[in-house]
C-alpha positions as CSV (number, residue, x, y, z in Angstrom):
1,M,-18.4,6.3,-8.4
2,P,-15.6,4.2,-7.7
3,A,-16.0,0.5,-9.4
4,P,-18.1,-2.1,-7.9
5,G,-15.9,-3.8,-4.8
6,F,-14.0,-0.6,-3.6
7,R,-15.0,-0.4,0.4
8,L,-13.9,2.5,2.4
9,L,-13.7,1.8,5.9
10,P,-12.6,5.3,7.4
11,G,-11.4,5.5,11.1
12,L,-11.2,1.7,11.2
13,L,-7.9,2.4,13.5
14,D,-8.5,4.5,16.5
15,A,-5.7,6.7,17.7
16,A,-4.1,4.0,19.8
17,A,-4.2,1.3,17.3
18,Q,-2.4,4.0,14.6
19,S,0.3,4.5,17.2
20,A,0.8,1.2,17.7
21,L,1.1,0.2,14.2
22,L,3.2,3.1,13.4
23,Q,5.9,1.9,15.9
24,A,5.7,-1.8,14.8
25,V,6.2,-0.3,11.0
26,L,9.1,1.7,12.4
27,T,10.4,-1.3,13.9
28,A,10.5,-3.5,11.3
29,C,11.8,-0.7,9.0
30,A,15.2,-1.0,11.0
31,D,15.9,-4.5,9.0
32,A,14.4,-3.1,5.7
33,P,15.0,0.3,5.1
34,A,13.0,2.2,2.7
35,Y,14.8,3.1,-0.4
36,R,13.8,4.9,-3.6
37,P,13.0,2.5,-6.7
38,V,13.1,3.0,-10.4
39,T,10.5,1.9,-13.0
40,P,11.3,0.0,-15.7
41,G,11.9,2.8,-17.8
42,G,14.5,4.3,-15.2
43,K,12.6,7.1,-13.9
44,A,13.3,7.3,-10.0
45,M,9.5,7.1,-8.2
46,S,8.6,10.1,-5.7
47,V,7.7,7.6,-3.0
48,T,10.2,5.5,-1.0
49,M,9.2,1.9,-0.5
50,T,10.0,-1.3,1.5
51,N,8.4,-4.3,2.3
52,F,7.2,-6.9,4.8
53,G,6.2,-10.5,4.7
54,P,7.6,-13.6,2.4
55,L,7.7,-11.5,-0.8
56,G,8.3,-8.1,-1.3
57,W,6.9,-6.0,-4.6
58,V,10.0,-4.3,-6.4
59,T,10.7,-2.3,-9.4
60,D,14.0,-1.8,-11.7
61,A,15.2,-1.4,-14.8
62,T,14.4,-5.4,-15.4
63,G,10.6,-4.9,-14.7
64,Y,8.0,-5.4,-11.9
65,R,7.9,-8.6,-10.0
66,Y,7.9,-10.0,-6.3
67,Q,11.1,-11.2,-4.5
68,D,12.0,-12.9,-1.0
69,R,15.3,-10.2,-0.6
70,H,15.4,-6.7,-0.2
71,P,17.2,-5.3,-3.4
72,V,19.8,-3.3,-1.5
73,N,20.8,-5.0,1.4
74,G,19.8,-8.4,0.5
75,Q,18.4,-9.5,3.5
76,A,14.7,-11.4,3.7
77,W,12.1,-9.0,4.3
78,P,10.7,-8.5,8.0
79,P,7.4,-10.5,9.0
80,I,4.1,-8.6,8.2
81,P,3.0,-6.8,11.6
82,E,0.1,-9.1,13.3
83,A,-2.0,-6.3,13.6
84,L,-2.2,-5.8,9.6
85,L,-2.8,-9.8,9.4
86,D,-5.5,-9.2,11.9
87,L,-6.8,-6.4,9.5
88,W,-6.6,-8.5,6.3
89,A,-8.6,-11.4,8.2
90,S,-11.2,-9.2,9.1
91,N,-11.7,-7.4,6.1
92,A,-10.3,-9.1,3.0
93,D,-9.9,-12.9,3.2
94,A,-10.2,-14.9,6.4
95,D,-9.1,-18.1,4.6
96,T,-5.9,-17.1,2.3
97,P,-3.6,-14.8,4.4
98,P,-1.4,-12.0,2.6
99,D,2.1,-13.1,1.4
100,A,3.2,-9.5,0.9
101,C,2.8,-6.1,2.5
102,L,4.3,-3.1,0.3
103,V,5.0,0.1,2.1
104,N,5.1,3.4,0.5
105,F,6.7,6.4,2.5
106,Y,5.0,9.8,0.8
107,D,6.4,13.5,1.7
108,A,4.4,16.4,0.9
109,G,5.7,16.5,-2.9
110,A,5.2,12.3,-3.5
111,R,2.4,11.4,-6.0
112,M,1.3,7.9,-7.5
113,G,0.0,7.8,-11.0
114,L,-2.8,5.9,-12.1
115,H,-2.2,2.2,-12.3
116,Q,-3.6,-1.6,-11.8
117,D,-2.2,-3.8,-9.3
118,R,-1.6,-7.0,-12.0
119,D,1.6,-8.7,-10.6
120,E,-0.2,-11.1,-8.6
121,A,-1.5,-14.7,-9.5
122,D,-5.1,-14.7,-8.4
123,F,-7.0,-11.2,-8.9
124,A,-10.1,-12.9,-7.2
125,L,-8.4,-12.1,-3.7
126,P,-8.5,-8.6,-2.6
127,V,-6.1,-5.6,-2.0
128,L,-6.3,-4.0,1.4
129,S,-5.0,-0.7,2.1
130,V,-4.2,1.4,5.2
131,S,-3.3,4.6,5.9
132,L,-1.2,6.7,8.4
133,G,-0.4,10.0,8.7
134,D,-1.0,12.8,6.3
135,T,-4.4,12.7,4.5
136,A,-4.0,11.7,0.7
137,V,-6.1,12.7,-2.2
138,F,-6.8,9.0,-3.6
139,R,-8.1,8.7,-7.1
140,I,-9.7,5.5,-8.4
141,G,-11.5,4.4,-11.7
142,G,-12.6,1.7,-13.6
143,T,-10.7,-1.1,-15.1
144,K,-9.9,0.7,-18.4
145,R,-7.4,3.8,-18.1
146,G,-9.9,6.1,-19.7
147,D,-12.9,5.3,-17.3
148,P,-14.0,8.3,-15.2
149,T,-12.2,8.6,-11.9
150,T,-13.4,9.5,-8.6
151,S,-11.4,11.5,-5.9
152,V,-11.5,10.0,-2.3
153,R,-9.6,11.7,0.8
154,L,-8.0,8.6,2.8
155,A,-7.1,10.1,6.4
156,S,-4.8,8.5,8.9
157,G,-6.4,5.4,10.3
158,D,-8.5,4.7,7.0
159,V,-8.5,1.3,5.5
160,C,-9.9,0.6,2.1
161,V,-10.4,-3.0,0.2
162,L,-10.1,-3.3,-3.5
163,G,-11.7,-6.5,-4.4
164,G,-14.3,-7.8,-7.0
165,E,-14.5,-5.5,-9.9
166,A,-12.2,-2.7,-8.3
167,R,-9.5,-5.3,-8.0
168,L,-8.1,-4.2,-11.1
169,A,-9.5,-0.5,-10.9
170,F,-6.7,2.2,-12.1
171,H,-5.9,4.1,-8.7
172,G,-3.3,6.4,-7.6
173,V,-2.5,9.1,-5.2
174,D,-2.8,12.8,-6.6
175,R,-1.4,14.4,-3.7
176,V,-0.7,14.2,0.1
177,I,-2.2,16.9,2.4
178,A,0.9,18.0,4.5
179,G,0.1,19.0,7.9
180,S,-3.1,17.2,8.0
181,S,-1.6,14.6,10.6
182,R,0.9,14.5,13.7
183,L,1.1,11.1,13.6
184,V,4.3,10.4,11.6
185,P,7.5,12.2,12.9
186,G,8.5,14.8,10.8
187,G,5.1,14.9,8.7
188,G,4.2,12.6,5.8
189,R,2.1,9.8,5.0
190,I,2.9,5.7,5.1
191,N,0.5,3.5,2.9
192,L,0.7,-0.2,3.8
193,T,-0.9,-2.1,1.0
194,L,-1.6,-6.1,1.6
195,R,-1.7,-8.5,-1.0
196,R,-1.6,-12.4,-2.0
197,A,1.1,-12.8,-4.5
198,R,1.4,-16.2,-4.8
199,P,-1.5,-18.7,-5.7
200,R,-3.8,-19.4,-3.0
């Protein structure tokens, strides 16, 4: 079983909402194009990524952090789409808005190793994740790396929330099931992760 505080909201976004959100994401990406980051160890990640909101999560040779500018073009990140702010208010925290939205683009070969989200100021606030496009095999465990894990399939339109003990649960993406959705042009998966990086 996933750590307490993990909530899966399957099919929360219907087909029309998924299509509208996809268009908002692709429009915003015109000002903040996805790029392939590297870890502090110098390894290129298998996903490409960008961000929306006042702050964006980045990784490079100097470490993990939040910053207010795109590391490639130097521009401020575009605003978080209203549909995502509404999802956060309804399912995460109505009183404290997110200030960062990490956007990860997965092709059929992309993965995300088990990790914790620990670069935020207040772990009492949840992380909310929205899936668009191909289904991902998501793995979540406990707060220790060696804890048992559970696999969950995240399909297009699914939303999950990591709060409570699950806020610091190790989690990752084992694989993406190519061709399981026709939403994203050319295939693939887009994951939108809303967070509050600064103190509330």
